[in-house]
MDTraj code that builds the backbone (N, CA, C; nanometers):
import mdtraj as md
import numpy as np

residues = "MET ASN CYS CYS LEU LEU LEU VAL ASP ILE ILE ASP TYR SER ALA ILE GLY LEU THR MET THR ILE THR THR HIS ILE ASP LYS GLU ALA ASN LEU ARG HIS HIS LYS VAL THR GLY PRO LEU THR LYS ASP GLU LEU ILE GLU LYS LEU LYS GLU VAL TYR SER GLU PRO ASP PHE ASP PRO ASP MET ASN THR LEU TRP ASP LEU ARG GLU ALA ASP LEU SER SER PHE PHE SER PRO ASP ILE GLN GLU VAL ARG ASP PHE VAL SER GLU HIS TRP GLY THR GLY GLY LYS SER ARG SER ALA LEU VAL VAL SER ARG ASP LEU ASN TYR GLY LEU SER ARG MET TYR GLU ALA PHE LEU LYS GLY LYS THR SER SER GLU VAL ALA VAL PHE ARG ASP TYR ASP ASP ALA VAL LYS TRP ILE LYS SER".split()
xyz = np.array([
    [4.0658, -7.4198, 0.6730],
    [3.9285, -7.4096, 0.6278],
    [3.8983, -7.2883, 0.5508],
    [3.8170, -7.3149, 0.4445],
    [3.7980, -7.2061, 0.3486],
    [3.6469, -7.1460, 0.3736],
    [3.6421, -7.0580, 0.4656],
    [3.5044, -6.9929, 0.5002],
    [3.4693, -6.8712, 0.4133],
    [3.3681, -6.8881, 0.3545],
    [3.3207, -6.7727, 0.2640],
    [3.2230, -6.6852, 0.3227],
    [3.1351, -6.7362, 0.4068],
    [3.0145, -6.6580, 0.4596],
    [2.9703, -6.7092, 0.5890],
    [2.9440, -6.6281, 0.6803],
    [2.8911, -6.6686, 0.8083],
    [2.7847, -6.5692, 0.8443],
    [2.6585, -6.6267, 0.8565],
    [2.5475, -6.5422, 0.8885],
    [2.4899, -6.5912, 1.0114],
    [2.4492, -6.4952, 1.1105],
    [2.3785, -6.5338, 1.2239],
    [2.2619, -6.4501, 1.2402],
    [2.1492, -6.5058, 1.2543],
    [2.0237, -6.4382, 1.2740],
    [1.9726, -6.4803, 1.4144],
    [1.9299, -6.3878, 1.4937],
    [1.8698, -6.4219, 1.6202],
    [1.7287, -6.3558, 1.6262],
    [1.6355, -6.4335, 1.6547],
    [1.4945, -6.3767, 1.6684],
    [1.4691, -6.3974, 1.8179],
    [1.4249, -6.2963, 1.8863],
    [1.4184, -6.2922, 2.0280],
    [1.2738, -6.3287, 2.0675],
    [1.2589, -6.4357, 2.1421],
    [1.1304, -6.4888, 2.1913],
    [1.1322, -6.4540, 2.3523],
    [1.1748, -6.3284, 2.3796],
    [1.1996, -6.2945, 2.5196],
    [1.0779, -6.2961, 2.6045],
    [0.9576, -6.2830, 2.5345],
    [0.8261, -6.3001, 2.6149],
    [0.8014, -6.4380, 2.6768],
    [0.8608, -6.5354, 2.6155],
    [0.8519, -6.6683, 2.6787],
    [0.9888, -6.7272, 2.7099],
    [1.0906, -6.6515, 2.6984],
    [1.2259, -6.6871, 2.7469],
    [1.3030, -6.7828, 2.6385],
    [1.2608, -6.7912, 2.5216],
    [1.3231, -6.8791, 2.4218],
    [1.3901, -6.7958, 2.3134],
    [1.4971, -6.8380, 2.2549],
    [1.5637, -6.7799, 2.1372],
    [1.5917, -6.8783, 2.0332],
    [1.5601, -6.8403, 1.9086],
    [1.5787, -6.9214, 1.7879],
    [1.7016, -6.8632, 1.7195],
    [1.7909, -6.9497, 1.6773],
    [1.9088, -6.9053, 1.6014],
    [1.9268, -6.9974, 1.4786],
    [1.9618, -6.9384, 1.3649],
    [2.0020, -7.0218, 1.2566],
    [2.1332, -6.9597, 1.2067],
    [2.2391, -7.0470, 1.2220],
    [2.3702, -7.0101, 1.1822],
    [2.4050, -7.0800, 1.0444],
    [2.4530, -7.0073, 0.9561],
    [2.4823, -7.0528, 0.8222],
    [2.6339, -7.0434, 0.7926],
    [2.6901, -7.1493, 0.7489],
    [2.8385, -7.1510, 0.7132],
    [2.8426, -7.2129, 0.5689],
    [2.9018, -7.1373, 0.4790],
    [2.9105, -7.1916, 0.3433],
    [3.0604, -7.2120, 0.3151],
    [3.0836, -7.3429, 0.2669],
    [3.2243, -7.3868, 0.2352],
    [3.2183, -7.4181, 0.0848],
    [3.2566, -7.3237, 0.0012],
    [3.2540, -7.3447, -0.1329],
    [3.3455, -7.4487, -0.1849],
    [3.4540, -7.4687, -0.1211],
    [3.5637, -7.5784, -0.1582],
    [3.4911, -7.7101, -0.1408],
    [3.4112, -7.7335, -0.0326],
    [3.3601, -7.8556, -0.0144],
    [3.2193, -7.8686, -0.0621],
    [3.1672, -7.7569, -0.1424],
    [3.0348, -7.7530, -0.1998],
    [2.9262, -7.7888, -0.0922],
    [2.9423, -7.7120, 0.0266],
    [2.8478, -7.7437, 0.1322],
    [2.8028, -7.6214, 0.1978],
    [2.6660, -7.6151, 0.2222],
    [2.6157, -7.5049, 0.3021],
    [2.5576, -7.5745, 0.4215],
    [2.6031, -7.5339, 0.5425],
    [2.5743, -7.5882, 0.6773],
    [2.4813, -7.4912, 0.7469],
    [2.3568, -7.5357, 0.7848],
    [2.2798, -7.4574, 0.8744],
    [2.2591, -7.5308, 1.0065],
    [2.2892, -7.4531, 1.1187],
    [2.2613, -7.5140, 1.2520],
    [2.1412, -7.4290, 1.3138],
    [2.0424, -7.4957, 1.3555],
    [1.9197, -7.4328, 1.4118],
    [1.9108, -7.4683, 1.5529],
    [1.8859, -7.3651, 1.6350],
    [1.8601, -7.3902, 1.7750],
    [1.7411, -7.3223, 1.8222],
    [1.6561, -7.3825, 1.9173],
    [1.5387, -7.3232, 1.9667],
    [1.4192, -7.3412, 1.8754],
    [1.3012, -7.2822, 1.9202],
    [1.1795, -7.2996, 1.8396],
    [1.1845, -7.2390, 1.7049],
    [1.1451, -7.3102, 1.6082],
    [1.1466, -7.2472, 1.4650],
    [1.0076, -7.2570, 1.4078],
    [0.9666, -7.1582, 1.3357],
    [0.8347, -7.1423, 1.2651],
    [0.8653, -7.1428, 1.1061],
    [0.7502, -7.1745, 1.0487],
    [0.7558, -7.1685, 0.8998],
    [0.8068, -7.0469, 0.8452],
    [0.7475, -6.9450, 0.8991],
    [0.7798, -6.7946, 0.8429],
    [0.9252, -6.7679, 0.8658],
    [0.9863, -6.8031, 0.9899],
    [1.1141, -6.7765, 1.0057],
    [1.2096, -6.8526, 0.9159],
    [1.1756, -6.9778, 0.8950],
    [1.2485, -7.0651, 0.7983],
    [1.2471, -7.0061, 0.6568],
    [1.1322, -6.9675, 0.6202],
    [1.1270, -6.9110, 0.4790],
    [1.2085, -6.7827, 0.4697],
    [1.1777, -6.7004, 0.5684],
    [1.2680, -6.5722, 0.5662],
    [1.4165, -6.6002, 0.5643],
    [1.4688, -6.6942, 0.6311],
    [1.6085, -6.7355, 0.6368],
    [1.6442, -6.7838, 0.5057],
    [1.5634, -6.8695, 0.4352],
    [1.5911, -6.9224, 0.3017],
    [1.5923, -6.8157, 0.2050],
    [1.5004, -6.7093, 0.2137],
    [1.5066, -6.6074, 0.1255],
    [1.6264, -6.5398, 0.1211],
    [1.6920, -6.5082, 0.2474],
    [1.8166, -6.4467, 0.2611],
    [1.9320, -6.5213, 0.2017],
    [1.9382, -6.6567, 0.2208],
    [2.0351, -6.7456, 0.1625],
    [2.0327, -6.7474, 0.0159],
    [1.9012, -6.7642, -0.0424],
    [1.8863, -6.7726, -0.1855],
    [1.9090, -6.6432, -0.2636],
    [1.9132, -6.5205, -0.1942],
    [1.9326, -6.4012, -0.2543],
    [2.0782, -6.3620, -0.2484],
    [2.1643, -6.4324, -0.1789],
    [2.2973, -6.4086, -0.1626],
    [2.3754, -6.4071, -0.3042],
    [2.4579, -6.3175, -0.3503],
    [2.5161, -6.3181, -0.4793],
    [2.5941, -6.4446, -0.5148],
    [2.6426, -6.5168, -0.4120],
    [2.7235, -6.6305, -0.4334],
    [2.6394, -6.7654, -0.4235],
    [2.4987, -6.7462, -0.4051],
    [2.4286, -6.8659, -0.3814],
    [2.4314, -6.9618, -0.5016],
    [2.4617, -7.0888, -0.4782],
    [2.4639, -7.1851, -0.5834],
    [2.3485, -7.2866, -0.5529],
    [2.2497, -7.2949, -0.6386],
    [2.1283, -7.3815, -0.6039],
    [2.1690, -7.5324, -0.6067],
    [2.2828, -7.5636, -0.6604],
    [2.3295, -7.7064, -0.6653],
    [2.4285, -7.7402, -0.5726],
    [2.4447, -7.6512, -0.4633],
    [2.5263, -7.6814, -0.3431],
    [2.4599, -7.7729, -0.2434],
    [2.5401, -7.8687, -0.1986],
    [2.4834, -7.9615, -0.1019],
    [2.4515, -7.8838, 0.0221],
    [2.3575, -7.9293, 0.1070],
    [2.3145, -7.8654, 0.2205],
    [2.2975, -7.9526, 0.3422],
    [2.3471, -7.9270, 0.4535],
    [2.3279, -8.0019, 0.5718],
    [2.2620, -7.9128, 0.6743],
    [2.1442, -7.9649, 0.7183],
    [2.0594, -7.8907, 0.8222],
    [2.0791, -7.9652, 0.9514],
    [2.1460, -7.9075, 1.0565],
    [2.1627, -7.9641, 1.1881],
    [2.0425, -7.9163, 1.2663],
    [1.9549, -7.9989, 1.2911],
    [1.8208, -7.9656, 1.3660],
    [1.8205, -8.0283, 1.5009],
    [1.9364, -8.0783, 1.5415],
    [1.9328, -8.1587, 1.6709],
    [1.8929, -8.0789, 1.7995],
    [1.9153, -7.9386, 1.7832],
    [1.8750, -7.8496, 1.8988],
    [1.7526, -7.7652, 1.8665],
    [1.6923, -7.7908, 1.7529],
    [1.5756, -7.7245, 1.7120],
    [1.4477, -7.7833, 1.7677],
    [1.3478, -7.6944, 1.7739],
    [1.2106, -7.7310, 1.8190],
    [1.1114, -7.6942, 1.6977],
    [1.0602, -7.8074, 1.6276],
    [0.9830, -7.7848, 1.5118],
    [0.8348, -7.8098, 1.5466],
    [0.7997, -7.8073, 1.6643],
    [0.6634, -7.8388, 1.7150],
    [0.5583, -7.7556, 1.6643],
    [0.5946, -7.6385, 1.6083],
    [0.4929, -7.5424, 1.5565],
    [0.4527, -7.5891, 1.4088],
    [0.5287, -7.6685, 1.3452],
    [0.5044, -7.7173, 1.2053],
    [0.3858, -7.8032, 1.1988],
    [0.3037, -7.7878, 1.0919],
    [0.2066, -7.8869, 1.0585],
    [0.2056, -7.9156, 0.9068],
    [0.1374, -8.0048, 0.8583],
    [0.1513, -8.0532, 0.7282],
    [0.1499, -7.9322, 0.6288],
    [0.0465, -7.8470, 0.6290],
    [0.0413, -7.7314, 0.5330],
    [0.1657, -7.6428, 0.5436],
    [0.2283, -7.6219, 0.6623],
    [0.3534, -7.5436, 0.6730],
    [0.4673, -7.6285, 0.6000],
    [0.4768, -7.7547, 0.6166],
    [0.5848, -7.8307, 0.5454],
    [0.5716, -7.8176, 0.3905],
    [0.4417, -7.8193, 0.3484],
    [0.4099, -7.8126, 0.2035],
    [0.4543, -7.6858, 0.1525],
    [0.4312, -7.5754, 0.2242],
    [0.4677, -7.4443, 0.1872],
    [0.6155, -7.4192, 0.1840],
    [0.6801, -7.4788, 0.2803],
    [0.8378, -7.4766, 0.2737],
    [0.8804, -7.5558, 0.1547],
    [0.8220, -7.6699, 0.1332],
    [0.8633, -7.7527, 0.0135],
    [0.8488, -7.6821, -0.1170],
    [0.7304, -7.6137, -0.1349],
    [0.7130, -7.5318, -0.2448],
    [0.8102, -7.4281, -0.2723],
    [0.8436, -7.3552, -0.1629],
    [0.9471, -7.2463, -0.1726],
    [1.0866, -7.3014, -0.2079],
    [1.1125, -7.4135, -0.1480],
    [1.2488, -7.4707, -0.1613],
    [1.2539, -7.5299, -0.2998],
    [1.1588, -7.5890, -0.3461],
    [1.1636, -7.6547, -0.4815],
    [1.1796, -7.5485, -0.6050],
    [1.1386, -7.4205, -0.5730],
    [1.1534, -7.3251, -0.6724],
    [1.2998, -7.2696, -0.6786],
    [1.3809, -7.2960, -0.5706],
    [1.5125, -7.2238, -0.5593],
    [1.6270, -7.3197, -0.5475],
    [1.6118, -7.4432, -0.4915],
    [1.7233, -7.5284, -0.4569],
    [1.7199, -7.6590, -0.5557],
    [1.8340, -7.7027, -0.5803],
    [1.8416, -7.8256, -0.6463],
    [1.7925, -7.8339, -0.7858],
    [1.8021, -7.7133, -0.8523],
    [1.7347, -7.7116, -0.9879],
    [1.8087, -7.7868, -1.0917],
    [1.9454, -7.8197, -1.0613],
    [2.0188, -7.8882, -1.1634],
    [2.0206, -8.0402, -1.1322],
    [1.9613, -8.0866, -1.0225],
    [1.9491, -8.2262, -0.9870],
    [2.0756, -8.2900, -0.9353],
    [2.1765, -8.2045, -0.9022],
    [2.3065, -8.2568, -0.8600],
    [2.3304, -8.2404, -0.7128],
    [2.2460, -8.1848, -0.6363],
    [2.2633, -8.1633, -0.4897],
    [2.1941, -8.2525, -0.4036],
    [2.2430, -8.2598, -0.2714],
    [2.1946, -8.3384, -0.1740],
    [2.1585, -8.2458, -0.0510],
    [2.0535, -8.2809, 0.0275],
    [2.0279, -8.2098, 0.1503],
    [2.0090, -8.3181, 0.2557],
    [2.0841, -8.3079, 0.3631],
    [2.0836, -8.3957, 0.4739],
    [2.0214, -8.3142, 0.5976],
    [1.9178, -8.3756, 0.6586],
    [1.8587, -8.3144, 0.7802],
    [1.9020, -8.4091, 0.9008],
    [1.9532, -8.3530, 0.9997],
    [1.9975, -8.4279, 1.1212],
    [1.9090, -8.3834, 1.2410],
    [1.8495, -8.4841, 1.3020],
    [1.7554, -8.4568, 1.4083],
    [1.7840, -8.5466, 1.5227],
    [1.7306, -8.5104, 1.6455],
    [1.7535, -8.5931, 1.7598],
    [1.6205, -8.6229, 1.8169],
    [1.5220, -8.5461, 1.8029],
    [1.3843, -8.5697, 1.8637],
    [1.2935, -8.6488, 1.7738],
    [1.2089, -8.7354, 1.8267],
    [1.1212, -8.8055, 1.7390],
    [1.0220, -8.7272, 1.6586],
    [0.9676, -8.6137, 1.7165],
    [0.8831, -8.5268, 1.6499],
    [0.9542, -8.4683, 1.5277],
    [1.0727, -8.4145, 1.5440],
    [1.1533, -8.3591, 1.4486],
    [1.1784, -8.4660, 1.3270],
    [1.2046, -8.5820, 1.3806],
    [1.2367, -8.6883, 1.2751],
    [1.1103, -8.7140, 1.1882],
    [0.9942, -8.7164, 1.2492],
    [0.8789, -8.7407, 1.1751],
    [0.8358, -8.6332, 1.0768],
    [0.8499, -8.5064, 1.1236],
    [0.8329, -8.3896, 1.0366],
    [0.9317, -8.3812, 0.9303],
    [1.0495, -8.4140, 0.9607],
    [1.1640, -8.4076, 0.8534],
    [1.1420, -8.5114, 0.7535],
    [1.0883, -8.6370, 0.7865],
    [1.0647, -8.7311, 0.6931],
    [0.9391, -8.6927, 0.6029],
    [0.8427, -8.6329, 0.6702],
    [0.7266, -8.5748, 0.5941],
    [0.7803, -8.4783, 0.4801],
    [0.8723, -8.3965, 0.5215],
    [0.9307, -8.2956, 0.4240],
    [1.0002, -8.3667, 0.3111],
    [1.0750, -8.4705, 0.3487],
    [1.1471, -8.5539, 0.2463],
    [1.0494, -8.6164, 0.1485],
    [0.9305, -8.6715, 0.2036],
    [0.8396, -8.7308, 0.1156],
    [0.7676, -8.6323, 0.0239],
    [0.7378, -8.5078, 0.0897],
    [0.6704, -8.4117, 0.0092],
    [0.7560, -8.3608, -0.1023],
    [0.8877, -8.3534, -0.0784],
    [0.9841, -8.2985, -0.1828],
    [1.0096, -8.3841, -0.2957],
    [0.9961, -8.5169, -0.2671],
    [1.0160, -8.6044, -0.3830],
    [0.9230, -8.5809, -0.4941],
    [0.9754, -8.5700, -0.6183],
    [0.9024, -8.5387, -0.7373],
    [0.8915, -8.3941, -0.7688],
    [0.9282, -8.3031, -0.6708],
    [0.9367, -8.1774, -0.6858],
    [1.0672, -8.1168, -0.7279],
    [1.1695, -8.1918, -0.7078],
    [1.3125, -8.1703, -0.7486],
    [1.3913, -8.3022, -0.7681],
    [1.4805, -8.2957, -0.8502],
    [1.5511, -8.4197, -0.8767],
    [1.6693, -8.4316, -0.7855],
    [1.6838, -8.3412, -0.6935],
    [1.7998, -8.3487, -0.5948],
    [1.7517, -8.4395, -0.4752],
    [1.8389, -8.4937, -0.4024],
    [1.8166, -8.5995, -0.3031],
    [1.8032, -8.5242, -0.1574],
    [1.7170, -8.5883, -0.0746],
    [1.6989, -8.5337, 0.0660],
    [1.6957, -8.6651, 0.1433],
    [1.7694, -8.6628, 0.2592],
    [1.7621, -8.7755, 0.3609],
    [1.7706, -8.7204, 0.5022],
    [1.7008, -8.7950, 0.5895],
    [1.6932, -8.7595, 0.7235],
    [1.7776, -8.8574, 0.8085],
    [1.8521, -8.8078, 0.8997],
    [1.9443, -8.8779, 0.9798],
    [1.9296, -8.8484, 1.1264],
    [1.9658, -8.9408, 1.2176],
    [1.9674, -8.9158, 1.3621],
    [2.1152, -8.8969, 1.3955],
    [2.2062, -8.9498, 1.3164],
    [2.3482, -8.9403, 1.3567],
    [2.4134, -8.8480, 1.2595],
    [2.4914, -8.7365, 1.3178],
    [2.5511, -8.6358, 1.2367],
    [2.6564, -8.6941, 1.1430],
    [2.7391, -8.7764, 1.1994],
    [2.8543, -8.8325, 1.1213],
    [2.7961, -8.9124, 0.9993],
    [2.6885, -8.9831, 1.0122],
    [2.6254, -9.0537, 0.9036],
    [2.5721, -8.9459, 0.7943],
    [2.5208, -8.8485, 0.8375],
    [2.4747, -8.7387, 0.7438],
    [2.5858, -8.6816, 0.6663],
    [2.7036, -8.6545, 0.7335],
    [2.8097, -8.5952, 0.6626],
    [2.8693, -8.6916, 0.5664],
    [2.8767, -8.8242, 0.6008],
    [2.9268, -8.9288, 0.5064],
    [2.8477, -8.9377, 0.3873],
    [2.7083, -8.9338, 0.4089],
    [2.6200, -8.9426, 0.3018],
    [2.6278, -8.8188, 0.1938],
    [2.6336, -8.7032, 0.2593],
    [2.6418, -8.5807, 0.1835],
    [2.7685, -8.5790, 0.0991],
    [2.8775, -8.6336, 0.1404],
    [3.0007, -8.6300, 0.0716],
    [3.0207, -8.7425, -0.0207],
    [2.9278, -8.8410, -0.0168],
    [2.9422, -8.9620, -0.1019],
    [2.8886, -8.9327, -0.2437],
])
top = md.Topology()
chain = top.add_chain()
for i, resn in enumerate(residues, 1):
    res = top.add_residue(resn, chain, resSeq=i)
    for name in ("N", "CA", "C"):
        top.add_atom(name, md.element.get_by_symbol(name[0]), res)
traj = md.Trajectory(xyz[None], top)
Protein backbone atom coordinates (compact mmCIF):
# COMPACT_ATOMS: atom_id res chain seq x y z
CA MET A 1 0.00 0.00 0.00
CA ASN A 2 1.34 3.36 -0.99
CA CYS A 3 0.39 5.76 1.80
CA CYS A 4 1.39 9.35 1.29
CA LEU A 5 -0.28 11.22 4.14
CA LEU A 6 -2.04 10.41 7.37
CA LEU A 7 -3.66 13.16 9.38
CA VAL A 8 -5.50 12.71 12.65
CA ASP A 9 -7.40 15.53 14.26
CA ILE A 10 -9.10 15.11 17.62
CA ILE A 11 -11.44 17.71 19.00
CA ASP A 12 -12.25 17.06 22.65
CA TYR A 13 -15.85 17.28 23.77
CA SER A 14 -14.85 16.25 27.28
CA ALA A 15 -17.55 18.42 28.82
CA ILE A 16 -20.16 16.07 27.37
CA GLY A 17 -17.98 12.99 27.11
CA LEU A 18 -17.87 12.78 23.30
CA THR A 19 -14.92 13.00 20.92
CA MET A 20 -15.00 13.75 17.19
CA THR A 21 -12.20 12.50 14.97
CA ILE A 22 -11.55 12.83 11.28
CA THR A 23 -8.83 10.56 9.98
CA THR A 24 -7.59 11.21 6.45
CA HIS A 25 -5.63 8.82 4.30
CA ILE A 26 -4.44 9.79 0.81
CA ASP A 27 -3.53 7.11 -1.70
CA LYS A 28 -2.11 8.87 -4.76
CA GLU A 29 -1.69 5.62 -6.65
CA ALA A 30 -5.42 4.87 -6.34
CA ASN A 31 -6.33 8.57 -6.79
CA LEU A 32 -8.34 8.38 -3.58
CA ARG A 33 -8.63 10.51 -0.48
CA HIS A 34 -10.40 8.64 2.34
CA HIS A 35 -11.89 10.44 5.35
CA LYS A 36 -13.30 8.53 8.32
CA VAL A 37 -15.40 10.57 10.75
CA THR A 38 -16.44 9.41 14.20
CA GLY A 39 -18.49 11.22 16.80
CA PRO A 40 -20.41 14.50 16.63
CA LEU A 41 -19.39 16.75 13.73
CA THR A 42 -20.22 20.42 13.26
CA LYS A 43 -20.11 22.55 10.14
CA ASP A 44 -17.22 24.62 11.52
CA GLU A 45 -15.15 21.52 12.30
CA LEU A 46 -15.79 20.10 8.86
CA ILE A 47 -14.80 23.32 7.12
CA GLU A 48 -11.64 23.60 9.26
CA LYS A 49 -10.66 20.06 8.28
CA LEU A 50 -11.33 20.79 4.61
CA LYS A 51 -9.19 23.93 4.82
CA GLU A 52 -6.32 21.78 6.11
CA VAL A 53 -6.78 19.20 3.36
CA TYR A 54 -7.13 21.79 0.60
CA SER A 55 -4.02 23.67 1.77
CA GLU A 56 -1.76 20.58 1.65
CA PRO A 57 0.97 21.02 -1.01
CA ASP A 58 0.01 17.70 -2.63
CA PHE A 59 -3.72 18.42 -2.70
CA ASP A 60 -5.28 17.41 -6.03
CA PRO A 61 -8.77 18.91 -6.55
CA ASP A 62 -9.62 16.13 -8.99
CA MET A 63 -8.82 13.27 -6.62
CA ASN A 64 -11.75 11.01 -5.75
CA THR A 65 -12.98 11.20 -2.17
CA LEU A 66 -14.63 8.65 0.07
CA TRP A 67 -16.27 9.95 3.24
CA ASP A 68 -16.95 7.18 5.77
CA LEU A 69 -19.65 8.74 7.96
CA ARG A 70 -21.01 5.48 9.41
CA GLU A 71 -19.85 6.39 12.93
CA ALA A 72 -20.47 10.14 12.62
CA ASP A 73 -23.21 12.17 14.24
CA LEU A 74 -24.40 14.91 11.87
CA SER A 75 -27.39 15.96 13.98
CA SER A 76 -26.02 19.51 14.43
CA PHE A 77 -26.34 20.20 10.67
CA PHE A 78 -29.22 22.22 9.23
CA SER A 79 -29.91 23.28 5.66
CA PRO A 80 -27.92 26.57 5.88
CA ASP A 81 -24.93 24.63 7.27
CA ILE A 82 -25.04 22.19 4.38
CA GLN A 83 -25.25 25.07 1.91
CA GLU A 84 -22.21 26.71 3.50
CA VAL A 85 -20.22 23.47 3.24
CA ARG A 86 -21.40 23.11 -0.36
CA ASP A 87 -20.20 26.62 -1.20
CA PHE A 88 -16.80 25.99 0.39
CA VAL A 89 -16.34 22.62 -1.31
CA SER A 90 -17.44 23.85 -4.74
CA GLU A 91 -14.69 26.49 -4.66
CA HIS A 92 -11.93 23.92 -4.06
CA TRP A 93 -12.88 20.39 -5.08
CA GLY A 94 -13.71 18.84 -8.43
CA THR A 95 -12.80 21.87 -10.47
CA GLY A 96 -11.80 19.72 -13.45
CA GLY A 97 -15.00 17.70 -13.43
CA LYS A 98 -13.15 14.40 -13.29
CA SER A 99 -13.62 13.40 -9.68
CA ARG A 100 -16.18 11.53 -7.62
CA SER A 101 -17.13 11.75 -3.97
CA ALA A 102 -18.91 8.91 -2.16
CA LEU A 103 -20.51 9.45 1.24
CA VAL A 104 -21.18 6.29 3.26
CA VAL A 105 -23.70 6.52 6.09
CA SER A 106 -25.53 4.14 8.39
CA ARG A 107 -28.06 6.37 10.16
CA ASP A 108 -31.26 7.61 8.53
CA LEU A 109 -30.64 11.22 9.60
CA ASN A 110 -27.13 11.17 8.14
CA TYR A 111 -28.52 9.65 4.94
CA GLY A 112 -31.07 12.43 4.55
CA LEU A 113 -28.55 15.19 5.28
CA SER A 114 -26.02 13.63 2.88
CA ARG A 115 -28.64 13.41 0.14
CA MET A 116 -29.43 17.08 0.75
CA TYR A 117 -25.72 17.89 0.32
CA GLU A 118 -25.66 15.83 -2.89
CA ALA A 119 -28.65 17.75 -4.26
CA PHE A 120 -27.25 21.14 -3.20
CA LEU A 121 -23.89 20.41 -4.86
CA LYS A 122 -25.40 19.53 -8.25
CA GLY A 123 -24.83 22.36 -10.66
CA LYS A 124 -22.09 23.86 -8.47
CA THR A 125 -19.46 21.40 -9.70
CA SER A 126 -19.32 19.00 -12.62
CA SER A 127 -17.90 16.26 -10.39
CA GLU A 128 -20.16 13.49 -9.15
CA VAL A 129 -21.41 12.89 -5.61
CA ALA A 130 -23.35 9.85 -4.41
CA VAL A 131 -24.60 8.63 -1.04
CA PHE A 132 -24.40 4.99 0.01
CA ARG A 133 -25.41 2.85 2.96
CA ASP A 134 -23.02 0.06 1.96
CA TYR A 135 -19.27 0.71 2.12
CA ASP A 136 -18.38 -1.87 -0.55
CA ASP A 137 -20.90 -0.37 -2.98
CA ALA A 138 -19.34 3.07 -2.45
CA VAL A 139 -15.84 1.74 -3.12
CA LYS A 140 -17.01 -0.02 -6.31
CA TRP A 141 -18.72 3.17 -7.53
CA ILE A 142 -15.71 5.38 -6.79
CA LYS A 143 -13.42 3.00 -8.71
CA SER A 144 -15.71 2.63 -11.74
